[in-house]
C-alpha distance (Angstrom), angle and dihedral (degrees) to the residues before:
residue distance angle dihedral
X1 . . .
X2 3.75 . .
X3 3.78 99.1 .
X4 3.76 134.8 7.0
X5 3.77 116.2 -82.3
X6 3.81 112.4 -118.1
X7 3.72 92.4 -144.3
X8 3.84 113.3 80.8
X9 3.89 92.8 -142.3
X10 3.83 91.7 52.8
X11 3.86 91.1 45.4
X12 3.75 88.8 55.6
X13 3.80 92.4 46.6
X14 3.77 88.1 50.5
X15 3.78 91.3 49.7
X16 3.79 93.5 48.0
X17 3.85 93.1 46.5
X18 3.80 106.6 37.9
X19 3.88 93.0 168.2
X20 3.80 91.5 58.6
X21 3.79 125.0 81.2
X22 3.78 108.6 -133.0
X23 3.81 112.5 -154.4
X24 3.75 122.0 -168.2
X25 3.81 111.7 -159.8
X26 3.75 108.0 -142.2
X27 3.81 121.2 -130.6
X28 3.78 119.5 -105.2
X29 3.83 114.3 -71.5
X30 3.79 102.5 -115.8
X31 3.79 89.7 -139.7
X32 3.85 90.3 57.3
X33 3.78 99.3 45.8
X34 3.75 111.1 111.9
X35 3.83 117.9 -122.3
X36 3.80 114.3 -85.6
X37 3.86 115.1 -100.7
X38 3.75 122.4 -158.3
X39 3.79 139.4 -178.2
X40 3.77 116.4 -10.6
X41 3.78 93.6 -0.7
X42 3.79 91.4 56.3
X43 3.74 92.4 47.3
X44 3.81 91.1 50.1
X45 3.78 92.6 47.4
X46 3.85 92.3 50.2
X47 3.82 91.7 48.5
X48 3.78 93.0 47.9
X49 3.78 91.1 46.9
X50 3.83 94.4 52.6
X51 3.73 90.0 44.5
X52 3.80 91.5 53.2
X53 3.78 90.3 50.4
X54 3.73 92.8 48.2
X55 3.78 91.9 49.1
X56 3.82 90.3 47.1
X57 3.86 93.6 52.8
X58 3.85 90.4 46.8
X59 3.86 92.4 46.0
X60 3.84 96.5 46.9
X61 3.84 89.8 45.9
X62 3.81 91.4 51.7
X63 3.82 91.8 50.0
X64 3.81 97.9 44.6
X65 3.88 99.2 32.0
X66 3.77 102.9 27.9
X67 3.80 92.8 146.1
X68 3.85 95.9 43.8
X69 3.85 124.3 90.5
X70 3.79 104.9 -111.7
X71 3.83 123.0 -127.1
X72 3.77 118.3 -89.2
X73 3.85 94.7 -120.7
X74 3.76 145.1 23.5
X75 3.82 117.4 -143.9
X76 3.85 119.3 -140.3
X77 3.77 133.2 -169.6
X78 3.84 140.7 165.6
X79 3.82 121.9 -130.0
X80 3.78 132.5 -170.2
X81 3.75 125.9 -124.4
X82 3.84 112.0 -83.4
X83 3.83 89.1 -108.0
X84 3.81 87.7 65.8
X85 3.73 92.2 -115.2
X86 3.84 101.6 157.5
X87 3.75 93.6 -159.6
X88 3.84 92.9 61.3
X89 3.81 110.6 68.6
X90 3.74 139.7 161.1
X91 3.77 131.3 -162.5
X92 3.79 129.1 -133.9
X93 3.77 132.9 -166.5
X94 3.77 121.9 -170.7
X95 3.73 146.4 165.2
X96 3.78 134.7 -160.9
X97 3.83 112.1 -158.1
X98 3.78 140.6 153.2
X99 3.81 117.3 -114.3
X100 3.81 130.0 169.3
X101 3.80 108.5 -98.2
X102 3.82 91.7 -143.1
X103 3.80 91.6 64.5
X104 3.77 95.2 57.7
X105 3.87 127.2 90.3
X106 3.73 106.9 172.0
X107 3.87 93.6 -175.2
X108 3.75 93.1 55.2
X109 3.80 90.4 44.6
X110 3.78 91.9 49.7
X111 3.85 89.9 51.5
X112 3.81 90.9 52.3
X113 3.83 90.8 47.8
X114 3.74 91.0 50.4
X115 3.85 88.5 50.9
X116 3.78 86.2 57.8
X117 3.77 93.2 54.2
X118 3.86 101.3 -92.2
X119 3.77 122.9 134.4
X120 3.74 104.0 -133.8
X121 3.82 141.0 178.5
X122 3.85 130.1 -175.9
X123 3.74 129.7 -154.4
X124 3.78 113.5 -160.8
X125 3.83 90.1 173.2
X126 3.76 87.6 71.1
X127 3.82 112.2 91.5
X128 3.84 104.9 -87.5
X129 3.81 92.0 -4.7
X130 3.79 135.1 -79.9
X131 3.79 133.2 -136.1
X132 3.75 124.1 -163.6
X133 3.74 124.5 -172.6
X134 3.76 146.4 165.1
X135 3.80 131.0 -152.7
X136 3.73 114.0 176.8
X137 3.76 109.1 -51.4
X138 3.85 93.9 -16.3
X139 3.82 121.7 96.7
X140 3.77 120.1 -164.2
X141 3.83 132.5 -166.7
X142 3.76 123.9 -175.9
X143 3.76 122.1 -172.5
X144 3.81 128.0 -173.5
X145 3.77 113.2 -154.4
X146 3.80 132.4 -172.1
X147 3.77 116.4 -74.6
X148 3.85 91.8 35.3
X149 3.88 95.8 -73.2
X150 3.74 112.9 156.5
X151 3.73 123.7 -162.4
X152 3.86 114.6 -167.8
X153 3.78 120.5 176.7
X154 3.75 131.3 174.7
X155 3.87 123.5 -169.2
X156 3.76 136.0 -176.9
X157 3.66 131.1 -137.4
X158 3.80 119.5 -99.7
X159 3.80 121.8 -72.6
X160 3.69 128.4 -168.2
X161 3.78 102.6 -133.3
X162 3.89 98.7 162.6
X163 3.86 108.6 -157.5
X164 3.83 95.4 0.3
X165 3.80 89.9 57.7
X166 3.84 91.3 64.0
X167 3.80 90.5 48.0
X168 3.75 92.9 50.8
X169 3.76 94.3 48.8
X170 3.78 91.8 48.3
X171 3.83 93.5 50.6
X172 3.80 91.9 76.7
X173 3.76 125.1 -152.8
X174 3.75 120.7 -12.2
X175 3.77 131.2 -167.9
X176 3.89 130.1 -141.1
X177 3.75 123.5 -165.6
X178 3.87 115.1 -114.7
X179 3.80 108.5 -106.7
């Protein structure tokens, strides 16, 4: 453990298990919590957020894997803040798909994404390669794995959707057809 846990329970866990890193996820900083949205505004924000994620997954795929047949669907899901605050939620969209490793040049793809306004970093030391990027409120991570497996995930920042947040989180995983 790098610093003492402020929670007495976690401090005791860290003392009993010295070989385990105990990490306490802090609650949301009240100054960083987005304003609460309700009703039609919350519905519109959730729809726009999932559309942005969907468009980001499709766009990144088309830049990096232009010559590869895309997957049939993109999965989506809403998650709560790690503190369990049901009002603070974030959306994710992701795909798992096989692509021929020889067709992928993450460095060239990263350069093209940067040209389109993304902030991008690649990690070739990661098995198969990894690309991380941000465009506005959308964060993207692409991982290539052995056997040509590609994992591509986009996630939004947190939104405060009040009652709708609980409904979205409870709805489970959804699927959208690739355009």
